[in-house]
N, C-alpha and C positions, 0 to 999 in steps of 0.2 A: 254681277250680283248674287244671279240666285246659282251659278255652280261655285262659287266661295261658298255660300251656306249647304250646298249638297255636301260640299267637301268636310265642314266641319261638323253637320250633324253625322257624318258616316265615320270622321275619326272619335268624336264624343261616342258614338254606339261600340264601335270597337272598342275603344278604351274601359267602357261601362262592362261591356263580356266579358272583359279579361281582367277587370277589378273583380269580377265577381268570385272568382278563385279563390282570392284571399279571405273571401267572408265563408263559403262552403268550399273549401279544398276537395278536391278529386272525390272520386268514388271508390270502392274497395274493391278491388280487382283479384279474383283468387276463389277461392272454396266459400260455400256459404256454409252459415253457422249448423243446418241439417244435416250437408253432407261433409262436414269437417271431422277429422277421424281425433279421436280425444288425446291431445298432445299432452304436453308437460304445463303440469296444472300453476308451476313458477314462471312459467312464460309471460314475457308481456305483450306477445304478437299473437297470442291465441285471441280469437274473436269471441267475445263473450255475448250471449243472447239475451237480450232485455225481455223475455218473454218468459223466463222460466217461473217455477214457482218459487215461494218464501222457502221454501225447505231445502230447494237447488242452490237459493241465494246464501242461505246461512251456510250450507256444507261449502261452498267456493269459498265464502269469506274464511272458516277454517282452514281450506287448503292453501288460501293465499298467505295465513297469519304466519310469521317467522316464527320456529322452533325456541321453545322457552330460552330462555339465558341469552340468545344470541345476540337482541341489541340491546346495549347498557347505554340509559340517558346518562349525556353529561353534564355536570353540575360541579359546581367550585366545591364540594366536597368530596367529589370524586377524583377531583384533579391535587385536591390536599392530601388523598390517601395515597393515590400512586406517587408524589414525591414524598411521601414518607416511608415507603416502603422500596423506594430507589435505593441502593446500595451508594454508601457517599465514600466508602474507600476504594482507593485504586488497583486493578487485579495487578497480581504479582509481575505478571508474564508483561505488564505495561510498565510497571516500576522499573524492570530491569530495561528498559529501551532508555529512561532516563537517569539512569546511576552515573556515579563517576566512573570514568572509563580508565581502566588496568593500565598499566604500561606494559607494551608487548615483551614478552620474555622470549629469549632465545629458545628454538628448539633444533631438533634431528634435520639437517638437510638446509640448515641456514646456512649464509655464505658471510661471512662477518670483516668487517674493512677496520684495522687496527693500524695503527699510526701511533709509531714511539717517536717525538718530536727530537729534534738532533742527532738522531740516530739512525740514519738512513743504511746500515748494515742491517738493521732487522726487519726492512719490508722486503715484501715479492714483488720485485717488478713484473707488472703485465706481460702476458706470452708477445704481444704487439709492439712492447714498448722497446724502444733502443737508445733509450735516453741514460745519459750518465750522469751522477750528481756528483760532486766532492763532499768530504766528510762534514763541511761547515753549513750546507745546504739543506733543508727540508726535506724529509723523504718523499718519496712519489707517492699521491693518492693514487690507487688502484689495483693495491695487494685484493687477495679474497684468500679468507681461511675457512675452510668448510666446516660445519660440523657435521659429525660423523653420525651414523644410527645410535650411538650410545651415547651421543649429547658430547662428544669431546671434543678439544684442538688440538693441535700440535704448535706452539709456538718457540724460536729460539731464547736459549735462556732459561725458560718458564717452565720448562718439560710439555705434557700433557694436563690438559685442563680439563675439568668439568664445567662446560658454560651452560650446558643446557637448565633449562628454569629461572636462569636469571636476567636479571635486565640489563640493558646496554652500560648503565652505570656501576652495578653488582659486578659485571664481567669485567669493566673495566677495572674496580679497586683491587678485585681479583688478581688479574696480571700484574698490576703495578708492585702490590704487593711479593709475588714470586720475582719479578726483576729488579726488587730494589738490593737483592743479595748481590748484583753485577753491576748496576745504574743505580748513581746517587739521584734522588727524585724524579724516578723517571714520570717524563708528561708522557700521558697517553689516552687516544681519542679510538675510541671503540663506536663502532657504525653499523647498523645490518642492512650490508649491501645487497644483500637478495634472500 
């Protein structure tokens, strides 16, 4: 039993010595206050000597005080004031993001896919296509009419048409009105292909 008591006593002594660090944590390792250089007055790591005179402590307190107006106490009145001064209108640049989208208008360089239904002779077959169709079938889809730099396209029987600045539906109506001279009630589909 004496060995057990000795071990218990030594473990209690070790724990007591180590727990003393919790009540008086480590010592200051570094320059002493007398040899320390005058550093940043706002530094929280700068050691302050407790043996300074009253005038030195008031001077240090003046140095530690924040500049006037840098700290604003938060209160209900301040929050109400900030909410009242906040802009309630949405910026115009943000409104543009949520505006009603406008339809796409045809421009130079666009490729239009134009189909005149029940008139395959007006379709431009694609270069890789060797499909033949009879007059009663629908025209093949895959033709493309390039809008040139002036915004014009050339279409059979409709001549040269200015389509730049028009929507797909407006271009369809323009093409239908020009083809109506040669085809009764032409049914036309105009799509922007590329």
